C-alpha positions as CSV (number, residue, x, y, z in Angstrom):
1,M,70.4,111.5,69.0
2,T,72.6,112.0,65.9
3,I,75.4,114.4,65.3
4,H,73.1,116.8,63.5
5,A,71.4,117.6,66.9
6,V,74.4,119.8,67.9
7,N,75.8,122.8,66.0
8,L,78.6,125.2,66.4
9,A,76.6,127.9,68.2
10,L,75.1,125.4,70.7
11,L,78.6,123.9,71.4
12,K,80.2,127.3,72.0
13,S,77.4,128.3,74.3
14,A,77.8,125.0,76.2
15,K,81.6,125.5,76.4
16,N,81.2,129.0,77.8
17,S,78.6,127.9,80.4
18,V,80.7,125.1,81.9
19,I,84.0,126.8,82.2
20,G,84.6,127.3,85.9
21,N,81.0,126.5,86.7
22,P,80.5,123.2,88.6
23,T,76.7,123.5,88.7
24,A,76.5,123.8,84.9
25,K,78.9,120.9,84.4
26,L,76.8,118.7,86.7
27,A,73.6,119.7,84.8
28,L,75.3,118.8,81.4
29,A,76.6,115.6,82.8
30,H,73.1,114.5,83.6
31,D,71.9,115.3,80.0
32,E,72.7,111.9,78.5
33,A,71.4,112.7,75.1
34,F,73.7,115.7,74.9
35,I,76.7,113.7,76.1
36,A,76.0,111.0,73.5
37,A,75.8,113.6,70.8
38,L,79.1,115.2,71.9
39,V,80.9,111.8,71.9
40,E,79.4,110.9,68.5
41,C,80.5,114.2,67.1
42,V,84.1,113.8,68.2
43,G,84.3,110.3,66.9
44,N,82.6,111.0,63.5
45,P,85.2,112.2,61.0
46,L,84.0,113.4,57.6
47,F,85.8,111.7,54.7
48,T,85.3,114.2,51.8
49,A,87.3,116.1,49.2
50,D,85.2,119.2,49.8
51,P,87.5,121.5,51.8
52,H,84.6,123.9,52.8
53,A,82.5,121.0,54.2
54,L,85.4,119.5,55.9
55,A,86.4,122.7,57.6
56,E,82.9,123.4,58.8
57,H,82.5,119.9,60.1
58,N,85.8,120.0,61.9
59,E,85.0,123.2,63.7
60,V,82.0,121.5,65.2
61,R,84.1,118.5,66.3
62,L,86.7,120.9,67.7
63,E,84.2,122.6,69.9
64,A,82.7,119.3,71.0
65,A,86.3,118.2,72.1
66,H,86.6,121.4,74.1
67,V,83.3,120.7,75.9
68,I,84.3,117.1,76.8
69,A,87.7,118.3,78.0
70,S,86.0,120.8,80.3
71,L,83.5,118.2,81.6
72,S,86.4,115.9,82.4
73,Y,87.6,118.3,85.0
74,G,84.2,118.1,86.7
75,S,82.6,115.7,89.2
76,S,82.5,112.0,89.4
77,D,79.0,112.3,87.7
78,S,80.6,113.9,84.7
79,L,83.2,111.2,84.4
80,R,80.6,108.5,84.8
81,S,78.6,109.9,81.9
82,L,81.7,110.3,79.7
83,L,82.8,106.7,80.4
84,R,79.3,105.3,79.8
85,F,79.4,106.7,76.2
86,N,83.1,105.7,75.7
87,A,84.4,109.2,75.2
88,H,88.0,108.1,75.4
89,Q,87.5,105.6,72.6
90,A,86.0,108.3,70.4
91,F,89.1,110.5,70.9
92,L,91.4,107.6,70.1
93,Y,89.5,106.6,67.0
94,A,89.5,110.2,65.8
95,L,93.3,110.4,66.2
96,S,93.9,107.1,64.6
97,V,92.1,108.1,61.3
98,F,93.2,111.7,61.3
99,Q,93.7,112.9,57.7
100,P,96.4,115.3,56.5
101,A,93.7,117.5,55.1
102,E,92.2,118.1,58.5
103,S,93.1,121.1,60.6
104,P,96.1,120.8,63.0
105,R,93.9,122.8,65.4
106,L,91.5,119.9,65.5
107,K,94.3,117.4,66.1
108,A,95.6,119.5,69.0
109,A,92.1,119.7,70.5
110,L,91.7,115.9,70.2
111,A,95.1,115.4,71.9
112,R,94.1,117.8,74.7
113,G,90.7,116.2,75.2
114,L,92.3,112.7,75.4
115,R,94.7,114.0,78.0
116,A,92.0,115.6,80.1
117,L,90.0,112.4,80.0
118,A,93.0,110.2,80.8
119,V,93.9,112.4,83.8
120,A,90.3,112.3,85.1
121,I,90.3,108.6,84.7
122,A,93.6,108.1,86.5
123,D,92.6,110.4,89.3
124,A,89.5,108.3,89.9
125,V,91.6,105.1,89.9
126,G,94.4,106.5,92.1
127,P,96.7,106.7,93.8
128,S,96.6,110.5,94.0
129,Q,99.9,112.1,92.8
130,W,100.0,115.0,95.2
131,G,98.4,114.2,98.6
132,L,95.5,112.2,99.9
133,R,92.1,112.6,98.4
134,H,88.7,111.0,98.9
135,D,88.0,107.9,96.8
136,A,85.7,108.2,93.8
137,P,82.4,106.2,94.1
138,V,83.0,102.5,93.6
139,D,81.1,102.2,90.3
140,V,83.1,105.1,88.8
141,R,86.4,103.8,90.1
142,N,85.7,100.3,88.6
143,E,84.7,101.8,85.2
144,A,87.7,104.1,85.3
145,R,90.1,101.2,86.1
146,M,89.0,99.3,83.0
147,A,89.3,102.5,80.9
148,L,92.8,103.2,82.2
149,D,93.9,99.6,81.4
150,Y,92.5,100.1,78.0
151,L,94.5,103.3,77.4
152,F,97.7,101.4,78.2
153,Q,97.3,98.5,75.8
154,V,100.0,98.3,73.2
155,D,97.7,98.8,70.2
156,I,96.3,102.0,71.9
157,L,99.8,103.3,72.7
158,D,100.5,102.7,68.9
159,I,98.0,105.6,68.4
160,C,99.2,107.9,71.1
161,L,103.0,107.6,71.5
162,P,104.0,108.4,67.9
163,L,102.4,111.8,68.5
164,L,105.4,112.6,70.6
165,T,107.3,113.1,67.3
166,D,104.7,115.4,65.9
167,P,106.3,118.7,64.8
168,S,103.6,120.7,66.5
169,L,104.2,121.2,70.2
170,Q,100.4,121.8,70.5
171,I,100.1,118.1,69.8
172,S,103.1,116.5,71.4
173,T,102.8,118.4,74.7
174,P,99.4,117.0,75.7
175,I,100.7,113.5,75.0
176,A,103.7,114.1,77.3
177,Q,101.3,115.6,79.9
178,L,99.1,112.4,79.6
179,L,102.1,110.2,80.4
180,G,103.1,112.4,83.3
181,S,99.6,112.3,84.9
182,A,98.0,109.0,83.9
183,I,100.8,106.5,84.7
184,R,99.9,105.4,88.2
185,N,101.0,101.8,88.5
186,E,103.9,99.5,87.6
187,A,102.1,97.6,84.8
188,H,101.3,100.8,82.9
189,Q,104.8,102.2,83.5
190,T,106.4,99.0,82.2
191,V,104.4,98.8,79.0
192,V,105.2,102.5,78.1
193,S,108.9,102.2,79.0
194,E,109.3,99.1,76.9
195,W,107.1,100.3,74.0
196,L,108.5,100.4,70.4
197,P,106.9,101.6,67.2
198,S,105.3,98.7,65.3
199,V,108.0,98.8,62.6
200,E,110.8,98.3,65.2
201,R,108.8,95.5,66.9
202,M,108.6,93.7,63.6
203,K,112.3,94.0,63.1
204,E,113.0,92.5,66.5
205,V,110.6,89.6,65.9
206,K,112.1,88.8,62.5
207,G,115.6,88.9,64.0
208,K,114.6,86.5,66.7
209,R,113.1,84.1,64.3
210,G,116.1,84.1,62.0
211,W,114.4,85.6,59.0
212,E,116.5,88.7,59.3
213,R,119.7,89.1,61.3
214,L,119.4,92.3,63.4
215,D,122.6,94.0,64.5
216,I,122.2,94.1,68.2
217,T,124.2,97.3,68.5
218,K,121.5,99.1,66.5
219,S,118.6,97.6,68.3
220,P,116.4,100.2,70.0
221,N,116.3,98.2,73.2
222,R,120.1,98.3,73.2
223,Q,120.2,102.0,72.8
224,G,117.6,102.7,75.4
225,A,113.8,103.0,75.7
226,W,112.2,104.7,72.7
227,V,109.8,106.8,74.7
228,T,112.5,108.2,77.1
229,R,114.7,109.0,74.1
230,Q,111.9,111.0,72.5
231,L,111.1,112.7,75.8
232,T,114.8,113.6,76.3
233,A,114.8,115.2,72.8
234,L,111.7,117.2,73.5
235,L,113.2,118.4,76.8
236,Q,115.6,120.5,74.8
237,K,112.7,122.5,73.1
238,K,112.6,126.1,74.2
239,D,109.0,125.8,75.5
240,T,108.4,125.8,79.2
241,K,105.0,124.0,79.0
242,M,106.7,121.2,77.0
243,Q,109.7,121.1,79.4
244,E,107.4,120.8,82.4
245,A,105.3,118.1,80.7
246,V,108.4,116.1,79.6
247,L,110.0,116.2,83.1
248,S,106.8,114.9,84.7
249,A,106.5,112.1,82.1
250,I,110.2,111.0,82.7
251,A,109.6,111.1,86.4
252,C,106.6,108.7,86.1
253,L,108.7,106.3,83.9
254,A,111.6,106.4,86.3
255,R,109.6,106.0,89.6
256,D,110.9,102.8,91.3
257,N,112.2,101.6,88.0
258,A,115.9,100.8,88.3
259,T,116.3,99.9,84.7
260,V,114.9,103.2,83.4
261,A,116.8,105.2,86.0
262,A,120.1,103.6,85.1
263,G,119.6,104.4,81.5
264,L,118.7,108.1,82.3
265,A,121.9,108.4,84.5
266,K,124.2,106.6,82.0
267,S,126.7,108.8,80.2
268,S,127.9,108.4,76.7
269,S,130.5,110.0,74.4
270,E,127.8,111.5,72.2
271,R,125.7,113.3,74.8
272,E,125.4,114.3,78.4
273,T,123.2,112.1,80.7
274,T,119.5,112.8,80.8
275,L,119.9,113.2,84.6
276,S,122.5,116.0,84.1
277,L,120.1,117.7,81.7
278,V,117.2,117.3,84.2
279,L,119.4,118.8,87.0
280,S,120.1,121.8,84.9
281,F,116.4,122.6,84.9
282,C,116.4,122.6,88.7
283,R,117.8,126.1,88.4
284,S,115.2,127.3,85.9
285,R,113.6,130.7,86.5
286,V,110.2,129.2,85.8
287,T,108.9,127.8,89.0
288,D,106.8,125.0,87.5
289,V,109.7,123.8,85.4
290,R,112.1,124.0,88.4
291,L,109.8,121.9,90.5
292,A,109.1,119.4,87.7
293,A,112.8,119.0,87.3
294,C,113.3,118.4,91.0
295,H,110.5,115.8,91.0
296,C,112.1,114.1,88.0
297,A,115.6,114.1,89.4
298,T,114.2,112.7,92.7
299,Q,112.6,109.8,91.0
300,I,115.7,109.0,89.0
301,V,118.0,109.2,92.0
302,R,115.6,107.2,94.2
303,A,115.1,104.4,91.7
304,G,118.8,104.2,91.0
305,F,119.8,104.4,94.6
306,G,121.6,101.0,94.4
307,N,123.6,102.2,91.4
308,H,127.2,103.1,92.4
309,S,127.4,106.3,90.4
310,L,124.2,107.6,92.1
311,T,125.2,106.8,95.6
312,V,128.8,108.0,95.5
313,D,127.9,111.4,93.9
314,D,125.5,113.3,96.3
315,S,125.3,116.4,94.1
316,P,121.9,115.4,92.6
317,V,120.4,115.1,96.1
318,L,121.9,118.4,97.2
319,T,120.8,120.2,94.0
320,V,117.2,119.1,94.5
321,M,117.2,119.8,98.3
322,Y,118.5,123.3,97.7
323,A,115.8,124.1,95.2
324,V,112.9,122.7,97.2
325,N,114.1,124.2,100.5
326,H,114.1,127.6,98.7
327,C,110.4,127.1,97.6
328,I,109.3,125.9,101.0
329,E,110.7,128.9,102.9
330,S,109.7,131.5,100.4
331,E,106.5,133.2,101.6
332,S,106.1,134.8,98.1
333,E,105.5,131.5,96.5
334,T,101.9,130.2,96.1
335,P,100.6,127.5,98.5
336,Q,100.4,125.1,95.5
337,T,104.1,125.7,94.8
338,R,105.2,125.1,98.4
339,T,102.9,122.0,98.5
340,K,104.7,120.4,95.6
341,A,108.1,121.4,97.0
342,S,107.2,119.7,100.3
343,F,106.0,116.6,98.7
344,I,109.1,116.4,96.5
345,L,111.3,116.6,99.7
346,Y,109.1,113.9,101.3
347,R,109.7,111.6,98.3
348,L,113.4,112.4,98.2
349,V,114.1,111.3,101.8
350,K,111.4,108.8,102.4
351,D,112.7,105.6,104.1
352,K,116.3,106.7,103.4
353,K,118.1,107.2,106.8
354,E,121.1,108.9,105.4
355,L,119.0,111.4,103.3
356,C,117.0,112.3,106.4
357,E,120.2,113.3,108.1
358,V,121.2,115.4,105.1
359,A,117.8,117.1,105.1
360,E,118.1,118.0,108.7
361,Q,121.6,119.3,108.3
362,R,120.5,121.5,105.3
363,G,117.8,123.1,107.4
364,S,114.7,121.5,105.8
365,L,113.1,120.7,109.2
366,D,113.4,124.3,110.4
367,K,111.8,125.6,107.2
368,L,109.0,123.1,107.4
369,A,108.3,123.9,111.1
370,K,108.1,127.6,110.4
371,L,105.7,127.0,107.5
372,I,103.5,124.7,109.7
373,K,103.3,127.2,112.6
374,D,102.5,130.1,110.2
375,I,99.5,128.4,108.8
376,T,98.3,126.3,111.8
377,P,96.4,128.0,114.7
378,T,96.6,125.8,117.7
379,D,93.8,127.2,119.8
380,Q,91.6,124.3,118.6
381,S,88.9,126.8,117.4
382,P,86.8,125.2,114.6
383,E,86.4,128.5,112.7
384,W,89.8,128.4,111.2
385,Q,89.1,125.0,109.7
386,E,85.8,125.9,108.2
387,D,87.1,129.1,106.5
388,E,90.4,127.6,105.4
389,L,91.2,127.4,101.7
390,E,91.8,123.9,100.4
391,S,95.2,125.0,99.1
392,V,96.3,125.8,102.6
393,S,95.0,122.4,103.9
394,C,97.0,120.7,101.2
395,L,100.1,122.6,102.1
396,R,99.8,121.6,105.7
397,E,99.4,118.0,104.7
398,A,102.5,118.1,102.5
399,A,104.6,119.8,105.2
400,F,103.6,117.2,107.8
401,M,104.4,114.4,105.4
402,A,107.9,115.8,104.9
403,V,108.4,116.2,108.7
404,A,107.2,112.6,109.3
405,A,109.7,111.3,106.7
406,I,112.7,113.2,108.0
407,S,112.0,112.3,111.7
408,L,111.4,108.6,111.1
409,F,114.8,107.2,111.9
410,H,116.7,109.4,114.3
411,D,115.9,110.1,118.0
412,K,117.8,113.4,117.9
413,I,115.5,114.6,115.1
414,R,112.4,113.4,116.8
415,C,113.3,115.2,120.0
416,E,114.0,118.3,117.8
417,V,110.5,118.1,116.4
418,T,108.9,117.8,119.8
419,D,111.1,119.9,122.1
420,G,113.2,122.2,119.9
421,L,110.7,123.1,117.2
422,G,107.6,122.6,119.4
423,L,105.4,121.0,116.7
424,V,103.3,118.8,118.9
425,P,100.5,121.3,119.4
426,A,100.2,121.8,115.6
427,I,100.2,118.0,115.1
428,Q,97.6,117.5,117.7
429,V,95.1,120.0,116.5
430,S,95.5,118.7,113.0
431,L,94.4,115.3,114.0
432,A,90.9,116.7,114.1
433,H,91.1,118.6,110.8
434,P,88.2,118.1,108.3
435,H,90.7,117.6,105.4
436,V,91.4,113.9,105.2
437,G,95.0,114.5,104.0
438,V,95.8,116.6,107.0
439,R,94.5,114.0,109.5
440,Y,96.5,111.3,107.6
441,A,99.7,113.4,107.6
442,A,99.4,114.3,111.3
443,C,99.0,110.6,112.1
444,Q,102.2,109.9,110.2
445,C,104.0,112.6,112.3
446,V,102.8,110.9,115.5
447,R,103.9,107.6,114.2
448,S,107.4,108.9,113.5
449,I,108.0,110.7,116.8
450,S,106.4,107.9,118.9
451,R,109.2,105.6,117.7
452,S,111.4,107.3,120.2
453,V,111.1,105.8,123.7
454,A,111.9,109.2,125.3
455,V,109.2,111.0,123.3
456,L,106.8,108.1,123.9
457,R,107.1,108.4,127.7
458,T,106.9,112.2,127.8
459,N,105.4,114.3,125.0
460,I,103.1,111.6,123.6
461,V,101.5,111.2,127.0
462,D,101.7,114.7,128.4
463,S,100.3,116.5,125.4
464,G,97.5,114.1,124.8
465,V,98.5,113.6,121.2
466,G,98.7,109.8,121.7
467,M,95.2,109.5,122.9
468,A,94.0,111.9,120.1
469,A,95.5,109.5,117.5
470,Y,93.9,106.6,119.3
471,R,90.5,108.2,119.1
472,L,90.9,108.4,115.3
473,F,91.8,104.7,115.3
474,Q,88.6,103.9,117.2
475,K,86.3,105.9,114.7
476,H,84.3,103.5,112.6
477,D,83.3,106.1,110.0
478,E,86.9,107.4,109.5
479,D,88.5,107.3,106.1
480,R,90.2,103.9,105.7
481,Q,93.6,105.5,104.9
482,V,93.5,107.6,108.0
483,T,92.5,104.5,110.0
484,F,95.6,102.8,108.6
485,A,97.9,105.7,109.6
486,A,96.3,105.8,113.1
487,S,96.8,102.0,113.4
488,S,100.5,102.5,112.7
489,V,100.6,104.9,115.6
490,V,98.8,102.3,117.8
491,C,101.5,99.8,116.9
492,N,104.0,102.1,118.7
493,L,101.6,103.0,121.6
494,V,101.3,99.4,122.7
495,N,105.0,98.7,122.9
496,E,106.4,97.3,126.2
497,C,107.8,100.7,127.1
498,S,104.7,102.7,126.5
499,P,102.8,104.2,129.5
500,L,99.6,104.1,127.4
501,R,99.6,100.4,126.9
502,D,97.3,99.6,129.8
503,V,95.2,102.6,129.2
504,L,94.4,101.5,125.6
505,L,93.7,98.0,126.8
506,D,91.1,99.4,129.2
507,Q,89.6,101.5,126.4
508,G,88.6,98.7,123.9
509,L,91.9,98.1,122.1
510,L,91.5,94.4,121.7
511,L,87.9,94.7,120.3
512,R,89.0,97.2,117.7
513,L,92.0,95.1,116.7
514,M,89.7,92.1,116.2
515,Q,87.4,94.2,114.1
516,L,90.3,95.3,111.8
517,L,91.5,91.7,111.5
518,H,88.1,90.9,110.0
519,S,87.8,94.1,107.9
520,G,88.8,92.6,104.6
521,D,91.4,95.5,104.1
522,S,94.8,93.8,103.8
523,N,96.7,96.9,105.1
524,L,94.5,97.2,108.1
525,R,94.7,93.5,108.8
526,L,98.5,93.7,108.6
527,N,98.7,96.6,111.0
528,A,96.3,95.0,113.4
529,L,98.6,91.9,113.5
530,W,101.6,94.2,113.9
531,A,99.9,95.8,117.0
532,V,99.2,92.4,118.5
533,K,102.8,91.3,117.9
534,N,104.1,94.4,119.7
535,L,101.5,94.0,122.5
536,L,102.7,90.5,123.2
537,Y,106.4,91.2,123.2
538,H,107.7,90.2,126.7
539,A,104.1,90.2,127.9
540,S,102.8,88.4,130.9
541,S,101.0,85.0,130.5
542,D,97.8,86.7,131.6
543,L,98.1,89.4,129.0
544,K,98.8,86.8,126.3
545,R,95.8,84.8,127.3
546,R,93.6,87.9,127.4
547,T,94.8,89.1,124.0
548,M,94.4,85.7,122.3
549,D,91.0,85.0,123.8
550,A,89.9,88.2,122.2
551,I,91.6,87.6,118.9
552,G,90.7,83.9,118.8
553,W,93.2,81.1,118.7
554,D,91.4,79.5,115.7
555,N,91.8,82.8,113.9
556,L,95.5,82.9,114.6
557,A,95.9,79.4,113.1
558,I,94.1,80.5,110.0
559,L,96.3,83.6,109.7
560,L,99.4,81.4,109.7
561,M,98.1,80.0,106.4
562,D,97.0,83.3,104.9
563,P,97.7,83.8,101.1
564,D,99.5,87.1,101.9
565,P,103.1,86.4,102.9
566,A,103.2,89.7,104.9
567,V,100.2,88.5,107.0
568,Q,101.8,85.1,107.5
569,E,105.1,86.7,108.7
570,Q,103.3,88.8,111.3
571,A,101.2,85.8,112.4
572,F,104.3,83.7,113.0
573,H,105.8,86.6,114.8
574,V,102.8,86.7,117.1
575,V,103.3,83.0,117.8
576,R,107.0,83.6,118.4
577,H,106.2,86.1,121.1
578,I,103.5,83.9,122.7
579,A,106.0,81.0,122.9
580,D,108.9,82.9,124.5
581,G,108.7,80.9,127.8
582,T,108.2,77.3,128.8
583,D,104.8,77.9,130.4
584,D,103.7,79.9,127.4
585,V,104.7,77.1,125.0
586,E,102.3,74.9,127.0
587,L,99.6,77.5,126.6
588,L,100.2,77.5,122.8
589,F,99.9,73.7,122.6
590,H,96.9,73.7,124.9
591,E,95.0,76.1,122.7
592,I,96.1,75.0,119.2
593,G,97.4,71.5,119.9
594,C,100.2,69.7,118.1
595,D,98.8,71.1,114.8
596,V,101.0,74.1,115.6
597,L,104.1,72.1,114.6
598,G,102.5,71.3,111.2
599,L,101.8,75.0,110.7
600,V,105.4,75.8,111.6
601,A,106.7,73.1,109.1
602,L,104.5,74.7,106.5
603,G,106.0,78.1,107.2
604,M,109.5,76.7,107.1
605,Q,108.8,75.5,103.5
606,S,107.7,79.0,102.4
607,D,109.4,80.7,99.5
608,N,109.2,84.0,101.4
609,D,112.4,84.6,103.5
610,D,110.5,86.7,106.1
611,V,107.9,84.0,106.7
612,L,110.7,81.3,106.8
613,H,112.7,83.3,109.3
614,Q,109.7,83.8,111.7
615,A,108.7,80.2,111.4
616,I,112.1,78.9,112.4
617,C,112.2,81.4,115.3
618,V,108.9,79.9,116.5
619,L,110.5,76.4,116.3
620,A,113.5,77.6,118.2
621,N,111.3,78.9,121.0
622,I,109.4,75.7,121.2
623,A,112.7,73.7,121.3
624,N,113.5,75.5,124.5
625,S,110.6,73.7,126.2
626,P,111.8,70.2,127.4
627,T,108.3,68.9,127.4
628,R,107.9,69.6,123.7
629,Q,111.2,68.5,122.3
630,D,110.0,64.9,121.7
631,N,107.1,66.4,119.6
632,I,109.7,68.1,117.4
633,L,111.9,65.0,117.2
634,S,109.1,62.7,116.2
635,N,108.0,65.0,113.4
636,T,110.0,63.9,110.4
637,R,108.5,66.6,108.1
638,L,109.6,69.2,110.6
639,L,113.1,67.9,110.8
640,E,113.4,67.7,107.0
641,A,112.3,71.3,106.8
642,L,114.9,72.2,109.5
643,K,117.6,70.5,107.5
644,Q,116.5,72.4,104.4
645,C,116.8,75.7,106.3
646,L,120.4,74.9,107.1
647,T,121.2,74.0,103.5
648,D,119.6,76.7,101.3
649,S,118.6,79.6,103.4
650,K,120.2,83.0,104.1
651,V,122.3,83.5,107.2
652,G,119.4,85.2,109.1
653,V,117.5,81.9,108.8
654,R,120.4,79.5,109.4
655,R,121.3,81.3,112.6
656,P,118.0,80.4,114.6
657,A,118.0,77.0,112.8
658,V,121.4,76.0,114.1
659,G,120.5,77.4,117.5
660,C,117.4,75.3,117.6
661,I,119.5,72.1,116.8
662,L,122.1,73.0,119.4
663,E,119.3,73.3,122.1
664,L,117.9,69.9,121.1
665,V,121.2,68.1,121.2
666,K,122.3,69.6,124.5
667,A,119.1,69.0,126.3
668,N,117.8,65.8,124.8
669,P,120.0,62.8,124.2
670,R,117.1,61.2,122.3
671,S,117.6,63.8,119.6
672,H,120.8,62.3,118.3
673,K,119.3,59.4,116.4
674,A,116.4,61.5,115.0
675,L,118.7,64.2,113.7
676,H,121.1,61.6,112.3
677,D,118.3,59.8,110.5
678,V,117.5,62.9,108.4
679,G,121.1,63.7,107.8
680,I,121.4,66.9,109.9
681,D,124.8,65.8,111.3
682,S,126.3,65.7,107.8
683,T,124.8,69.2,107.1
684,L,126.3,70.5,110.3
685,R,129.7,69.1,109.3
686,H,129.6,70.8,106.0
687,I,128.7,74.1,107.6
688,G,131.5,73.8,110.2
689,D,134.1,72.9,107.6
690,Y,133.1,75.6,105.1
691,A,135.4,78.6,105.2
692,G,133.0,80.7,103.1
693,G,133.8,83.2,100.5
694,A,133.7,86.1,102.9
695,M,136.9,85.0,104.7
696,S,138.8,85.2,101.4
697,M,137.7,88.7,100.6
698,S,140.0,91.7,100.7
699,P,139.9,93.7,104.0
700,V,137.7,96.3,102.4
701,A,135.2,93.8,101.1
702,R,135.2,92.0,104.5
703,Y,134.5,95.2,106.3
704,S,131.6,96.0,104.0
705,A,130.1,92.6,104.6
706,G,129.6,93.9,108.2
707,L,127.0,92.1,110.3
708,N,126.5,89.2,107.9
709,L,130.1,88.2,108.2
710,S,129.9,88.0,112.0
711,M,126.6,86.1,111.8
712,E,128.3,83.6,109.5
713,D,131.0,83.1,112.1
714,E,128.4,82.6,114.8
715,V,126.5,80.0,112.7
716,R,129.7,78.2,111.9
717,E,130.7,78.0,115.6
718,K,127.3,76.9,116.7
719,A,127.2,74.2,113.9
720,R,130.6,72.8,115.2
721,E,129.3,72.8,118.8
722,A,126.1,71.1,117.8
723,L,128.0,68.5,115.8
724,H,130.3,67.9,118.7
725,W,127.3,67.2,121.0
726,L,125.9,64.9,118.4
727,E,129.1,62.9,118.1
728,H,130.2,62.9,121.8
729,G,127.0,63.7,123.6
730,A,126.9,60.5,125.6
731,E,130.5,61.1,126.9
732,M,129.7,64.7,127.8
733,C,126.7,63.6,129.9
734,I,128.8,61.2,132.1
């Protein structure tokens, strides 16, 4: 069907019919001929000198752009149809050949349409920006992934990013919104943050090749990223929509990006830092701008957490925390506003022990608890779930995520969550909520509070919340992300101190762990191994045999060679716990054979420090068994790897390595020649004689070295003792 099949009246009718009407959108999405005509219309500019004909043609294209933008906010079926006819490419082509004679209204509509499509594509690919959502169908997700990668190619960015400098905010604002919503992964973030206009790129290339000497002080890369400079300039426009869009875009570029964060926090004599400007918007009277500023400041501070200026000055953290706390506790704010505020607080404190303490001290936990209790009936009646608005479900999810993050590290805070604030009933009932995000967040809360031994032995058991989480873990048709969160809970429930350990074993734990190990999902495999590791810590020989008979010894050997270093690390940790006694070392050799030493040697040659550490700990445990010391000493490859660990590794690896050698030389006189032949004695002598840079540090620097300094002393003393046994062992045995 050609472009002439659609006209202005038809397009306006279609636009009016689909606005806020999911049924009409779905019907249009299935009309492939109409979708093809829409896309062709958008991507078919008219090159003519006749202003009347051009204006008439552009009105049709403008309405077609509106219809596509509206369809983008529809279902996966709508997105599937738009991607099938390459709607995003049509918008990009139209913008790339836009003529000065064409209407600015059309250009703005094209920019908005491209933004709407990009956001829909990014939402299908994930991860979700604000809470957990169901995955798009696999075919849509795969097509969307290719389309999103296409949008972030350099030559495509050459079309979009210069629009940030357009004098019309109606055009630059959608581009900023596109960046703030469509950047979901590190690769896309990097290509945008490092992008330069083609003219600037050519200057740099010429300068590097010697054709033209470029003054490095004027290089755009030396002055800071081009995109963040343009966004910072736009931030000072007196337009709240633009301010919100720019703050969201800067947040996406700064997320986990220390280089960008440092540039945004760096001061100069000419202007205040971008971070200072962002923090000023945290006091904006416009709620959306205030929250966008809090989100932006959070991402800058988090990414630059290792930067001295950001860690010494806690005012940015306190500014953000004050603003989000106010939104969370204000009952006059909409659920959407309180949801964003809760997620921002979660992102601010996540995995940062000191910030969790600050949040608790500033009353964040009390405010979250009140919010959760206000919106969560605990009578376990299904009616409240069926009638609940999605916005309320999302708010509960966000509040639980913030509670989980704040309570992750401190026993005092965990006990406050369970006993002081009494949140366990709300958490338990939410484990059965129909909204996937609520179940996921409730599991995260159980995971956090179950890290406390006191809570694990009382509230987790008495309330039944532990078994409720386990039932989620056992569900085969559960959302995989919820299963992952539930498996994190199970890792805590099978600890040595847990009263539920034997109960779970009797209720099919091992079978479920085996299923997850073969699931093909890397995160679930990792958590299943983590649970096995915790289960085997200080376990009886009978439990070790029962567990490994279910998991499979051959499977364990395969996991020790897994391409994923995280899986390898946990697999070696499992072996370490199996081999923590002489009898159990024999069990290991009986089931896997002497091949286990070859696997350990392979692990000790890993480039990954965590794998290396666990592998050397396994060897140290095996060395404690007198019957297996000769196996170690006759394995030259293993001894060479052991020497390498002493030479090049961090103190956390050298510590068990030198302990292993000390055990061998004290218990086995035959070890002296084998260790001497590979040169381990000279390595020990070097370690024992080396004073180390830490000892010459100033008192303040030595104090800050902390545990590592004491571990270095321990390694040095053990090296000297091992060397003494090597040189005088025969005399000491008389």
